[in-house]
N, C-alpha and C positions, 0 to 999 in steps of 0.2 A: 503494499500499500504505499500511498505517497501523501505528501502534504498539498493541500488544495486551499484556495481562498475563494469564499463565496460571498456575494453582495448581500447586504441586509439593509433594512430601512427601519430607522428608529423614529417613532412618533412620540412627542411629549404628550403625556397624560397627567391628570391632576396627581396621581400617587406614583409617578415614575415614567417608565418608558415602555411602549409597546413595540415589539420587534417582529417584523415580517421578513420570513425567509423565503423569497420567491421561488428559487430553484427546487426547494423540497416541498413547497405548498404547506408549510407549517408557520407557526407563530410562537412567541413566548414573551416574557416580560421581565424587566428588571427595575430595581429601585432607582438606579442612576445610570449613566451612560456605561460606565466600567462594568457594572452588574449586568446590564442588558447585553453587552458583548459577550461577557462570559456565559450567560444563559444561552444566547445564540450559538456560540461554539459547542456548548454541551448538547444543545438540541440537534445541531447538525451531526455531531459525533454519533450520538445515539441512533439517529435515523440512518446514518451511513452504514453503520455496522449491522443494523436490522436488514438494510437493503442487501448487504453483501451476504448476510447469512440466508436469505431468501433466494440467493442466486441471481439477483438483480444487479444492474450496473449503477453507479453513482451518477447523478446528474451532473452534466457539464456546467460550470459556472457561467452565469449569464444566459442560461438556456430559456429563461422566462423573462418576458419584459418587465422592467422595474417601474411601478408606478408609485410616485411620491408626490406629497403636497409641498407647498413652498417652504414650510418650517420643518420638514422632515430632514433627518441625516441620513445620507446614503454613504455606507462605507463598506469595507471588506473585512471579513473574519476569517482567519486561517485555521485549518483544522488538520492535524496530523492523525490520519485515521489509524495508522499502525500504533501509535503511541496511545491514542484513545482506547483502542481495543485492549492493549496490554494493561492499561489502568482499570478498565472494567472487569476484565477477565481475572485479574489478581485480587479483586476485592474479596474480603473474607465472608464466607457464608457459615452459619452456625448449623451444626450437625449434633443431634442427641445420640449418644450410645450408652450401652448398659455392660457393665462388667461385674463379675462377683464381687461381694463385699470384701473378702479376704485380700482379693488382688488390689483393690482400691486402697486398702489399708497400707499394704506393703509399698505400693507406688508412691502414696503421699509421704510416707517415711523416706523414701528414696529421692523425693523431690522431682517426680516424673512431670514432664510437661505433656500432658494428654494430646494437645493439639499437635505437637511436634512429632509424637509417636504415631499418631494417625496418619499425618502427612507422609511421614517417612514409609509407613507400611504400604499406604496406597501407591505411592511412588514405585516401590519394589514390586508389588503385586501386578500393576499395570505396565511395568517396564518404561515408565516416564522420565523424562529428563528433568532434573530439579530447576525450577524457575524462581526460587525464593532465596 
């Protein structure tokens, strides 16, 4: 994947900024300009990896006509889809597991990090490369 820049349209609202992302047909909002741009980057990143996961192509920047009012701000937001995917894919998810009480007592005495043990075991079991 590569880094791409998409146009966005920022419209001032009473409580912040409305952000139109024409190439993706989506919108978001932010409290101020910086927040609105960050929210746009996040929305584009999420939509982009969803499209890729569905086997679809990312839209080409400026593939949709930009419609802006006089006071709107039209700017670009860059998104590194590879970096965004790594960030999203490496987020922690909580899993619940059950072990015998006696094992729990011994593991607690030994200071076992249950999350690390589970990650290591799954990595070995599935033959995965470590990414943490």
